[in-house]
Every structure is written in structure tokens, then in C-alpha cells.
C-alpha positions, -999 to +999 in steps of 0.1 A: -198+371-842-225+395-828-246+415-852-240+452-847-272+473-844-271+508-856-286+534-833-313+557-848-307+592-834-339+612-830-331+649-824-365+665-827-401+658-817-411+664-853-387+637-864-402+613-838-437+619-851-426+613-887-408+580-878-438+566-859-463+577-886-480+606-868-489+640-881-467+670-873-468+679-835-488+710-825-457+724-806-421+720-817-408+713-782-435+691-766-460+665-776-484+642-759-489+610-780-519+588-775-504+553-780-537+541-796-530+565-825-496+551-833-496+527-863-486+491-853-449+484-858-438+454-879-404+452-862-398+420-843-360+424-841-346+448-816-346+484-827-321+507-810-326+544-809-315+575-790-340+603-781-323+637-776-352+648-753-371+636-723-399+610-724-425+598-699-446+569-711-477+553-694-483+519-709-516+501-701-537+472-714-505+456-728-511+424-748-480+404-752-444+409-741-420+438-745-383+432-748-357+457-735-321+447-743-318+409-737-347+406-713-385+402-717-409+418-692-445+410-687-465+440-677-499+431-663-506+465-648-499+501-656-462+508-661-446+543-662-411+546-677-390+578-679-361+585-701-336+614-704-318+627-734-291+606-750-301+573-734-299+543-757-332+524-758-337+489-774-372+478-780-387+449-799-423+437-799-437+402-801-464+391-825-499+405-816-482+432-796-507+458-786-504+487-761-524+518-752-516+547-730-497+580-732-463+591-742-452+626-732-421+639-749-405+673-743-373+690-752-350+704-725-356+739-741-393+736-732-385+739-695-352+759-698-365+791-683-385+775-655-375+762-621-381+727-635-353+732-660-328+732-631-347+708-608-352+680-634-317+666-628-328+659-592-354+633-604-332+603-604-357+580-621-349+597-655-316+577-653-331+544-643-329+515-667-361+509-687-367+476-669-368+496-636-401+511-646-427+522-621-455+497-616-488+514-608-518+503-588-552+509-605-557+540-583-523+554-591-528+548-628-560+567-627-545+596-609-516+599-634-539+594-664-559+623-652-528+645-653-520+633-688-555+642-699-552+677-684-519+681-703-536+668-735-565+693-731-540+722-728-519+708-757-549+706-780-560+742-770-549+771-791-515+781-778-515+814-758-491+831-733-503+808-705-501+774-723-465+766-715-469+777-678-500+754-674-484+724-691-452+727-670-473+730-638-490+697-647-456+681-656-442+691-622-472+676-605-468+644-625-431+641-615-439+647-578-464+619-579-437+597-595-414+604-566-441+593-542-450+562-561-414+550-566-408+554-529-439+532-523-426+506-549-393+502-531-412+494-499-440+472-513-415+452-534-394+447-502-386+411-510-369+420-543-352+450-526-339+429-497-326+403-522-307+431-539-294+443-506-281+408-498-264+406-532-248+440-526-234+428-493-220+397-508-203+416-537-187+440-512-176+412-489-159+393-518-143+425-531-126+432-498-118+396-489-102+389-523-080+420-519-094+437-550-094+469-531-055+468-530-054+464-568-082+487-579-091+509-549-125+513-535-153+500-557-173+527-575-210+530-573-211+523-611-191+491-606-215+479-579-246+487-599-232+469-630-225+438-609-261+439-597-275+446-631-293+478-621-287+515-628-266+535-603-294+559-596-320+532-591-297+513-567-289+544-546-326+555-544-337+520-535-311+517-507-319+552-494-356+542-491-349+509-474-319+516-453-316+554-452-282+553-469-271+554-505-247+531-523-216+551-515-224+550-478-228+512-480-194+509-496-179+531-468-197+510-441-182+478-455-148+495-456-150+505-420-162+470-411-131+455-428-109+482-411-122+473-377-115+436-383-079+443-394-072+467-365-083+442-339-068+410-354-034+421-368-004+441-358-003+461-390+002+498-386-026+523-393-007+534-424-003+498-436-040+492-431-048+524-450-028+513-480-042+478-478-077+493-480-069+513-511-060+547-497-030+565-511-029+588-480-034+575-445-048+609-435-078+602-458-084+569-441-081+584-406-106+611-416-132+587-430-128+563-400-133+590-375-164+604-393-180+570-392-170+559-356-161+591-337-127+576-330-094+575-348-082+541-359-055+542-331-082+551-305-104+522-317-075+498-316-065+509-281-100+504-268-096+467-275-063+463-256 
């Protein structure tokens, strides 16, 4: 029987400071924590917690291993991880665990009346799994650390009417660099990305060949990402960078590939093929097929006769 681990829910930044042994934050909605100032944790068993605010952490000079969920990850270079509110995190540290770096945490209310408050949902990496963190080169790490230090300088300065504007401007710059560096990571780690792409193709092939589509309908993006062991946002962003198409488009491509095969090798009617491929209404199948091939299923079949 598995041990159940209780989640610690942390609703405020003041509560976070108290739990990690730091003085009260200088601002109730934002804090920049220097990891060197955080007392060493004695926890070796996984600790699960939920932060009801955003977090961006830059880990560096890591000595030891960090465990997320059931997996250990060795970080030999700067690693940036982003989390959004209500995500469940599970962290445990090995003996002699040491880490330095920065941890920027901010409540959604801090950016509420700014453009970033609406735009932040567009940054998909806030929904990546923690093990899908951004690995930084030395140069990239220095660039981001410079932004963290600028935010720290503003945070430590007496708060005035411009403080929030300046910190949010630095935060937006930080997020835009993250977008650029993630795009680079998908490309430079192409072997791992291509391996994921091959596994994706195999999963879709098995799904259609084993007639699961007739039982359960088209596979969802969430289903595919779970089969691959990655988050849905990470998978779609990786595929879009490598192939120019997201996960949903790859699912549709495999569907059209299967439809073409069935149209040219069987005498099933278009309606029968539509039902076989998980469509309740043949019109929906016809519309998707034509959008992908510029032909109706009937026109495609006729072109092979």
C-alpha cells in the first residue's frame, strides 16, 4: 500500500517566507529570494506542496541530486524552472544537497492591472513539468542573472510609485528571454526531440491500428502527452519548434493518413470510414479531410480509380 503524502498549500508569499525560514517579505505580492539565504532543509523524503502564485527559479552550482516525483535529475549547468499557481510540486533533497541561485515569486494580483496579467497565460512554459526545465549555457545564465539582480535592486529600494512598473518591465524581459532560450533548447537537444517525435508517431500508429479510435474517439493531446511522460504544453511547443505543427495537428495528420489508406484499400463508404475513425457525423470528417488535402474523401478516392 502506497503512503499518501499530504500537500502543503501555500497561499501567500509571507507564508512561504515563514515556512523556509526567511524574514517577512518587503512586498506582500512579490519576493526575490536569494537561495544562499535559505536555511538547509533536513527533508530527505519527498515533500509535496502547492504554491498559489507564480514562481521562477534559477538554480546554479548545484551539489547533489534533486528529485522531482519519482525521478532524479542531475543539473550540471544553470537550470531555470517556472511554475504557475495550483501546480503540485514534489521535491526531496539528497544528503549534502546544496544549491545557490534565485527564486522569484509573485502573486497574480501583482501583474493584474498590467498587460502581462493577460499575456502571462501565453507563456506555455509555466505549465511544463518541473523536469522539463530550461537548461542554460553560461552566457544565457549570466544574462538572466543580470535581470534577477536588477529586480533585486529595485525590490530592495524603498517602494515608490514606479517600483512595480520597473519590476514588471524586468519580469517581461526575463520571460521573453525564456521564450528564446526554450526555442533554442528544442533545437539543440534535437536528438531527444526526435526520439520523442518517433515515440509520438508510434503511439498514434498503434492507436489507429488497434482500432482504439472506434472505441474512444480521437486521442486527446492530454492522452498523448501522458503516454509520452511530458506535459501537454511542452509537447506542443517542442513539436511546433521542430516541425511547425502542434500535437493536435500531428493527431489530425495521422488521422488523414489512416483515412487515405482506408479510402484506397477498401470499399467502405465515406460514412462508414468516418464512423470507423471516431466521427459521429460524416460531415465533420469531410470538412477536416478537405481542409488537409484540398479534396473531399470522394474526390480523393476517385483520383485513384
